[in-house]
C-alpha positions as CSV (number, residue, x, y, z in Angstrom):
1,X,-11.2,-13.8,28.3
2,X,-9.3,-11.6,25.9
3,X,-10.1,-12.2,22.3
4,X,-7.2,-13.4,20.2
5,X,-8.9,-14.3,16.9
6,X,-9.6,-12.0,14.0
7,X,-12.7,-12.2,11.8
8,X,-11.1,-14.1,9.0
9,X,-9.7,-16.7,11.4
10,X,-13.2,-17.1,13.0
11,X,-14.9,-17.5,9.6
12,X,-12.4,-20.1,8.4
13,X,-12.9,-22.1,11.7
14,X,-16.7,-21.8,11.3
15,X,-16.6,-23.1,7.7
16,X,-14.2,-25.9,8.6
17,X,-16.4,-27.0,11.5
18,X,-19.5,-27.2,9.3
19,X,-17.5,-29.2,6.7
20,X,-16.1,-31.6,9.2
21,X,-19.5,-32.1,10.9
22,X,-21.1,-32.7,7.5
23,X,-18.6,-35.4,6.6
24,X,-19.0,-37.2,9.9
25,X,-22.8,-36.9,10.2
26,X,-23.6,-38.0,6.6
27,X,-21.5,-41.1,7.0
28,X,-18.8,-40.3,4.5
29,X,-16.3,-40.6,7.4
30,X,-17.1,-43.2,10.0
31,X,-15.5,-44.9,12.9
32,X,-12.8,-43.4,15.0
33,X,-11.9,-40.7,12.4
34,X,-15.6,-39.7,12.3
35,X,-15.6,-39.2,16.1
36,X,-12.4,-37.2,15.9
37,X,-13.9,-35.0,13.2
38,X,-17.0,-34.3,15.2
39,X,-14.9,-33.4,18.3
40,X,-12.7,-31.1,16.2
41,X,-15.8,-29.6,14.6
42,X,-17.2,-28.8,18.1
43,X,-14.0,-27.3,19.3
44,X,-13.6,-25.1,16.1
45,X,-17.3,-24.0,16.4
46,X,-16.8,-23.1,20.1
47,X,-13.6,-21.2,19.6
48,X,-15.1,-19.4,16.5
49,X,-18.2,-18.3,18.5
50,X,-16.1,-17.2,21.6
51,X,-13.3,-15.6,19.6
52,X,-10.6,-17.0,21.8
53,X,-8.3,-19.9,21.1
54,X,-6.5,-21.4,24.1
55,X,-3.6,-22.7,22.0
56,X,-3.0,-19.2,20.6
57,X,-2.7,-18.0,24.2
58,X,-0.1,-20.6,25.0
59,X,2.1,-19.7,22.1
60,X,1.4,-15.9,22.3
61,X,-0.2,-15.8,18.9
62,X,-2.9,-13.2,18.0
63,X,-4.9,-12.8,14.7
64,X,-6.9,-9.8,16.0
65,X,-6.3,-6.5,14.3
66,X,-4.4,-4.0,16.4
67,X,-6.4,-1.1,17.7
68,X,-5.1,2.3,16.5
69,X,-4.0,4.6,19.3
70,X,-4.3,8.3,18.9
C-alpha cells in the first residue's frame, strides 16, 4: 500500500476519531447516530494509523508531501 496521507491529515483524522468515539461512548449521542459515529471513528482511526485512505486512491488525491529529487 502506498501512503497518500500527510501528517496533518493523519493528525486531524486521529483527533476527529477520538472526539466522535467520546461522543458516542459517553452517551451524548445515542441510537443510530451513535453507531454511525463509532463506525466512522474506527475508520478514521484505522486510516490515520495506516496512512492510506482508499477514497483518496479512487479520486487520485494525495496529501503526502512530495519527495525532492536531486
